[in-house]
N, C-alpha and C positions, 0 to 999 in steps of 0.2 A: 894097421891095428889099431883096436879103438881102445884108448886106455881106460883107466877105471874110473876117473873123472866123468868122461864124455857118456860111458856107459849109467854113471848114476844120474845124469843129466835127460838121458832118452828115457830112463825108467819114470823119472819124476814127470817128463811129458806126457809119456805115455798115461800116467796116473790120471792125469790132469782131464786129459783128453776122454777117458772113460768114463770120469767123473760128470764132465758137461754133460756127454750123451747120454748117460744116466739119468740127469736131472732134467733134461731136454726132454727125455723120453717122460720123464713121470710127469713132467708140467704138462705133455703134449695129452697123455692119459685122462691126467685130470680135468682139462678141458673137452674133450673128446665126452668124458663122462656125465662133466656139466651140462655139454651141448645137448648131450641124449637126454640128460634129466628134466631139463628144460624144454626140450621139443616134444619128448614122448610122454613123459608122466606129467609135466607140468603146462604143456602145450593149449589145451583148450580153454584152461585159466588164463592164461597169457593173451589168448586170443581175444577172449573176453574182453582185457584190460584194453587190448591195442583197440577194440571195437569202440568203447567207451571214450577214447581219447578221440577217435578220428569223427563221431559222430556227435552231434549234439542235441539234447531233448527241449523242441520247442514248444511252450506250453500255445494252445490255441481256446482263447477264451471265449465261452457260449455265450450267446447272445441271450439277454436278458429275456424273459417273457413278457408279454404286451399285457395291459392294464384295458378293458374294455368297457363301455359304458351298455346298458340294458337293452341296444339295438346293434351291439358288436362294433360302435365305433370306437376308433383309437382314440384313447385318452393320455396312453404314456405308449410309446415305442420307440425305434432305435433307426438311426440312418448312419450308414457306413463313411467313415471318415478316415484321413492318414493324421497319425500321431508321430512327432518327433521325440524320439525316446534315448537318453541316453543311460546303460546301464553303469551300475557303480559296482560291481563285483570282482574287478580287479583294478590294479594300480597302472595308472598313466597321469600325465601332466594333464591336469584337468583345465586349467587356466589356457591352453594352448588349444585344446579341444573346442570350448567354447569361445575362442576368437575365430576358430574357422565355419562353425556352427553360425556365428553372428554375420558373418559377412554373406553367406547364405541367404539367411531369412531376415535380414536387417534388423535385429534386435539387439539392444545395448547390451553389451559384456556383462555388465553388472544388473541387469534384470535378468539374464540367466542366472548366474551364479545367485542372486536371492532366491530364485526357486528351487535350486540346490541345497541350499541351506536350510530353506522351509521344510523340504522333503525329509532333509537329514533328521529335522529335529521333530517333525510329526509322525513319521515312521520308522524308519532304521537307516543307518548308515548304506546301507547295501540296497536298499529300495530302488528300483526303476525310476527315473525323474522323468515326468514329462515335461519336457521342454516348450513344444506348440502343440497345439489344438489344430486342427482343419489344415493341416501342410498344403498350402499351395500345389498343384501338379508338377510345375517347372522345380519349386523348389524340394519336392520330394525326389525329384531325379537326379538333382545335382547334390542331394545326400545321400542318395543311393551310391553315386558313383564315389564319393567320399569315403565311405564304408569301406571299400577294399582295402583301404591302408588303416583304418580306425574302427574295427570292429564293434568298438563298444558305442558307436551313433548307428541308429535304428530306426526305421522307417517302419511302423506298423499299420496295419488298415486293423479298426477296432468297429464295433457297433458303438455309438454315442447314444444316450439316452436322450428322448425329445419328448418335453411335456406340452402339448398340444395347446392346453388351455392355460399355458405362462402361468401367474401369479393365483389365478383363479383355482381355489381348490387347494393350492398347493399344501396345507397343513394337512390335508386327506393324503396326497401320494406323497408326501416324502420326497428326500433326493437320495441320490447315491454319491459314494466318495471311493478312494483306494482305501484299501485296509488299511487300517492303524494297528497301533502297539495294543491300546485295548480290545480291539477286534480280534487279534491274533489271540490274545488272553482267552477270550471267552471262547473261541471256538475251540482253542486246545482244552478248556476245560470240558467241552460239549464232545471232545473225540471226534473232531471234525477235519475233513483236509482243506486246505487253503494252498494259495500260491500268493506269493508276493506282489504279485501284477495283478491278483484281482481287484474286481470294486465289490463294494456289497451297501445295503440300505443303511441309511444312517437314522432315518426318522419316516414316519407317518405308517403306510404300507407296504413301501421298500424295505422299512426295517423289518416289519411284523411277518409278511412273506418274504422274507429273504432267499431262504432255502427253496422254497418252491419258484421263485422266477429266476434265480441265477443259472439254473440248468446245470449241465456238466460238461467239464472244461474236456477236451482234446488233446491231443499231442501227435508231432510229427517230427522225426530224425533228419538233421542236417549236419549232410559232411563240411567238415572242417579240416584245413590244414593246420600245420604247426603253430602257427600263429592264430588258432582260433578263429580264420577268418573263412567264409562261405568257399568251399571247394569249387573250382571250373571244370574239374574232370568227373565225370560221369562214369563211375566203376560199377560194375553189377555186384550187388550187397544185398541181401534181403531187408537190411536196415534202411538202404537210400529208399525204398519206396514205401517203409513203412509209415501208417499214419492212423490215428483214429479220432474222426471228426466229433467237434463237440455236438453235444445235444441242446436244442434251446430249451430254455426255461418255460414252465407252464405258463398261458394265458391265464388273467385275473378277469371274471366278469363279474360287473359290479350292479348294482341297482339303478344306480346314477344316471340321468339322463342329460346325454353332453349339452344340449341345444336350451335345455331346461335351466343347467349349471350356467352356461354363459350368459343368458337373460338374467338371471338372477343376479348376476354382478351388474349388468348395466342398469337393472332396476336399484338396485343400492347407490350406483353412481349417478342416479339421476339431477339433471342440473338445476336443482333449485336453491333457497334461500341457506340451505344446509349444506350443499355441496362442499367438500367432499366428505360422506360418511364414515365412520367405523363403527363396527361392531358384526354382527353374526346373522344369519340366516339359516333356518333348517326347513325344506319341504319335504313331508313324508307321508307317505298314503296311510290310510287308517291299517292296514295289516303291518305297519312297522317300515315297510322298504323305504329308503332313503332315496329322494331323487334330488334332490340339490342339497348343499351343505356347504356354507361360505363363510371365511372367519377374512373380516379387512381391518388392517391393510393386510397382502399376502406377500409372499416374496416369488420370485423366478427360480424354480429350481434348475432350469438351462443352465444357469450362471452359474449355479454350484456343482454342476456335473463336471464343469473345465475348469481351469485353474481359476480362483476368484481373486479379485484386485483385494490386497489388504486392508485397504481403507473402507470399500464398500462394507466386507466381511466384519469390522470392527464396528460399523454403522448397523449391520443388521443384528449383531448379537450383542448391542448396547441393552442395559439393564432395563431401561423405558421403551425401547423398540416393541417388543414382543410380539414380532412378526412370525415365529415359529410356535406360538401359541394358538390354538384352536379355541377363539371364543366362544365357540356354541358348546362344547363340553369341559376344555378345561382352565375356564374360567368362571367366577361364581359372582352373583351380585345380589342386593336387594331387589324383589320383584316386584315392589311395589302395588299397584292395583289390582295388578290381574292376579292376584293372589285372593282377592276378595270372593269370587264365586265359591271356594273351596270352605269358607268359613259361613255363606250363604247353604251350602248343601248342608254342611254341618248343623245347622239352625233347622232346616227342614227334616232332618233325618231325624234330629233328637224332638222334634215336636214343639218347638219353641217359637216356630214359625210357621204360617200354611203361605201358600200362593196370595191370599187376600190380604194377611196381616199388614197392618199400618204402621208403622214408627217414626214418632215426632224427630225429623232429622233437622236440627236447629244449627246455625252456624260454628257452635261450639258445644261439645260434650265437657261439663267438668266431672272429676272424679277426686274426691277430698279437695286438694288445695290446688290439683294439679288441671290445668285447660288445657283440651287439644280440639285443636281447630280445624275446620272442613277447609276443602281449596276454594269451595264457594262462600264468600263472605255474607250471603243472604241468606242460608242455608236452603232447605229446598220443603219445609213444614212436613207433614204428615204423608208418607209416600210406602210402597210395598216394595219386595224383593226385585221386582221386573227393574222398577223404576232406579232402584237404588245402583241396582248394576248398569243398566243404560246410560245413565249420568254417574256414575261413580261417585256416589254420596258418602265420605267417610266416618259422618256421626252416626249413621244408620248402622255400620258394621261395627263402630265403638261400642254401641248399646249392646247390638248383638253379641259382641265376644264377652262382655262383660256378665250376659248369662249366662254364657257357653262355659267360660272358664278355660283356661290354657290345657287342662287335659284332655278335653273334648276336641279341641281344636287342633292338638297334635296328634291323636290318635285317627282323624280322618285325614288330614296332611299327609301322613306318613303311608296310609291306604294307596295315594296317588303318587309315591315313589318321593316325596320330597325327604329331603336327607339322606338320600341312597341314590347309588349310580343303575343308570337305566341298562348296564350289561352289555351294551355296541362293544364290538369287539374293535374297539381302536384302542391306542396305548395311550395314556395321560388320563382318563376319564376321572373326574372328581367328584364326590357326592355332596357338594353344597353342603348347609348346615340346617337342621331343624332344631330350633333349640326348646328347651323343655326347662323346668324347675330342677333335676335330676344333673342334666349337664351342668347347668349355672352352680350348682353347689359343687359340682366336681370338680370344675376347671377355674370356676373364680370364689369359692367358698362364699357365694352369698346367696340371699334369697331371692327366689323371683316376687315381685310385686306385680300388682292388678294393673299399673301401668305397662309393663313389659309385655301384658295382653292386649292391650289397648293397640301398640305399635305392631304388635304381631297381627291384629285384624286386617290392617291394612298394605301387609306387606314390610313393613319397615323393623327397623330395630336389629336383633340379631339375626335374622332369617336371610338366608343365602340361597338363591339357587341358578342351575345352569339352563340356558336358552333349550338344550336337549330335555332336560326333566320337566320344564313347562310343556314342550310339546308332546310328550308320553301323556302327562297329566291332562291338558285337552282334549286330547285323543282319546282318552276314557270318557270324557262327557259327551265327545261326538258319539263314538259306538256305544253309549249308555251302560258303561261300567267294564269295559275291556282294556285292561293292560298289557301291551304288547312290548316285545323287546325289539328296538329298532336295530336294524342290521343294513350293511353295505355289500356285500359277498354273496353272488349267489350263484358261481360256480367257479371250480378251480379246473383249469382243462377243459374236459368235458364232462365232470364229475360235477352235479348239483351239489351243493353245500348248505345253503339256509333255506328253509322255508319260513313261513310267517308263524311266530310263535308267541302264543297267548301267555304271558306269567301268570295271570289272575283276572279273575271275572268278580265285581265286587257286587253284584246284583243280590247274592245274600248277605251282605251288610248294609245297602243303600237301596231303597227302594227303585223302580225303574221310573216311576213318577217325578220323583224328585229331579232325576236326571234330565225328562222332556221340560220339566219347568224351566230347570236352568239354561237348557238348549233357547227355550223361548225368548229369555233374558237377554241373552248373548247376539241373539238374532236383533234384538232391538237397539244393540251399542251401534251398528251398522246400518240397519233398516228402518229405526225409528226417528222421529221429528225431533228428538231433544238426546240421541244418542251422541257420544263423544268420537265417534267415526263415520258419523252423517255424511259427511262429505265424499265418501268414497265409495258410496254403492253404485254397482254394475248393473247396467239394463238388461244384460243378457243371463243372467246368473244371482242367485241371491248366497251371501255369505255371511257368517255370524265371527265374532272375535271380543275380543277385550282390550282396551288401552291400559295402559300401566307408565307411570309417571314416578320413576324412584330417586329420592334425594340422595345428592351425594353427600351433604354435609346438614347438620341440623342446621334450621333455619326458627328465629323467634318469629314473633306476631307480624312485624313490621316487615322484615323481608320475606315472610311466607307470599305474602302479595305482591312484591316486586316483581317486574317483567323479569322472567330468566334469562334472556339474552342481554342483560344489564350486569351480569353476572361473569365474572373471569370465566374463561372456558371448563378450566378445571374443575368449577364450583356447579356447574349447571347440571340440570337433572339428566339421567338417562330415558329413553323413551323404549315401552314394550309394545307389543303388539301381537298378541295370540290368535290366531281364527283358523275355522275350516270351511269347507265347500265343498257342495252345495250345502245351503244350512239346513235343508229338510232328509237330506239323504249324502251325508259326510264321504267325500270320498279323498281329500286331502288336508293336511293341517301344515297351514303356512305360520312360522313364528320368526320374530322378526326382533331384534334388539339392537338399537343404536346409541351409541356415548355420547353423552352433552348434549343430546340433542334438542333439550327442554322439555318433549312432552312425546307421548306414546302416539297421539292422534298423527301429527307432521312429521315428527321424525320417523315412525315406524310404520303406521297404517298405509302410507302410500305406499311406501314400499310394496307392501304384501299385496295390497289391491292391484299392481302392475304385476306381481307375479301370478297371481288368481287370475287376471285377463289372459295374460299369455298362455298359460296352463290349457284352459279352456276353450281359446280360439284355437290352439296347435294338438291337442292331444290325441284327434285322430288322425 
């Protein structure tokens, strides 16, 4: 018989058992319901989340478009190289990874650390860091084996930018670099997409036409395991074969002639007593097409497209280096005597002189208490405009300018584009300075004096011009009145962009016969017996031009006639030579500016002569 105590215990245990069964059943029902909810109701969404963890999106950087010359020869292209990259998007012991990489590529760990640190400061803490460009084949193979255990270490095939002319024309083409914080900010403001692995144009045409050159990136899906490593299994899944190929950027076709551009640098580096020259050269067809554009010294963009040495970068970016500045249109200087023809043209048009008018050009010209000297101690006596330009007589133009007055000189100079940009489509062009009484009053609260007009007449004083401005102005003389817009870009892809464009025709304000007079005078500078560039005439083609020697500092009467080469280099005169050829039917304008070369004749005319000779011997 079961006593009462046992009966109570049995009931208690039975109750607990049923309670356990009920709780277990409830848990089972809840788990089953949750499983059904996840599999049926949220199944598709969870599958997508699973796939997103299983597959990693890999960006395929688009090759940049090429930059070609007028004959479709490559000026800027690409070549395939292997890069060693370390991804900074996840946490890992950096020193350990760099030590393993160092053992393979034989680079000091500290050097690799420095590259990581520079990248963090310049871009962002999570930006992929390029540890080595042009990774050798054997090293690339070893790195790929290493990557199995360290997925953050990558070998990436990329197309590296190649600048075939190296430092020649470097300021035109510019250079590219990894996307920076500033670039990202600008792209965000423009609502444009970007990737941290993108490269962008930093200067020149690379920057100006970055959107056209960069193309469209593609991407592929890479299957990875739980450790984010590429999977060795090949499972059938739509993502595993998903790929969008990148589209290469558009090619840019320029008006430049690669061979002429190459020779222009050789001419500028001619081995004579003035070697090495610094300055700039412009070769332009009379319709505005730029055939060559040089600024010396330049820099090699091939170095900047890789990881540049900090010491070299410091040297290049120093204040006094100016290698990134294009001296043809981003720097201005006193034009000196190359400005004189425009004063002569003003005198002709205003009727103050004719082709036959004689002016007594002595060694000095006195204006009140001031004495203005000619570069010739003996003077020239009575001479006409033709002789004054041929021999570059200062006192002739002093007297003519005194009769004209500053307002007339300002008016005619502005017609030829002095004090205004040429409108070439390149970044950073400056307008120079064409001074006037109003300008002097506005900025210095001082009155214009007659002595300022005298200085202006020979291209000194506050007048500042760029080489490109003078090229356009002399082209107007060569074409008898046409102001053209200089241009470099001919085509984007297959689309023609620029056609010759005439900004103005001056024949309604200046009689054509005066242009003809001026052209005859400029011809005498080279072809005449006493021309300042008579040593550089060519036997098979006649060319015209004007030499100019611009003082860097004001000189007293004693120092004025002192041998220029005796002065310290920074005080030596700059040399100009602006020319066109052939003389009677101009086809090209060749302008040369050489810094501290002492004279426009030896410093610049010699370079222009070599370029003109090369052009006409090779143009066909």
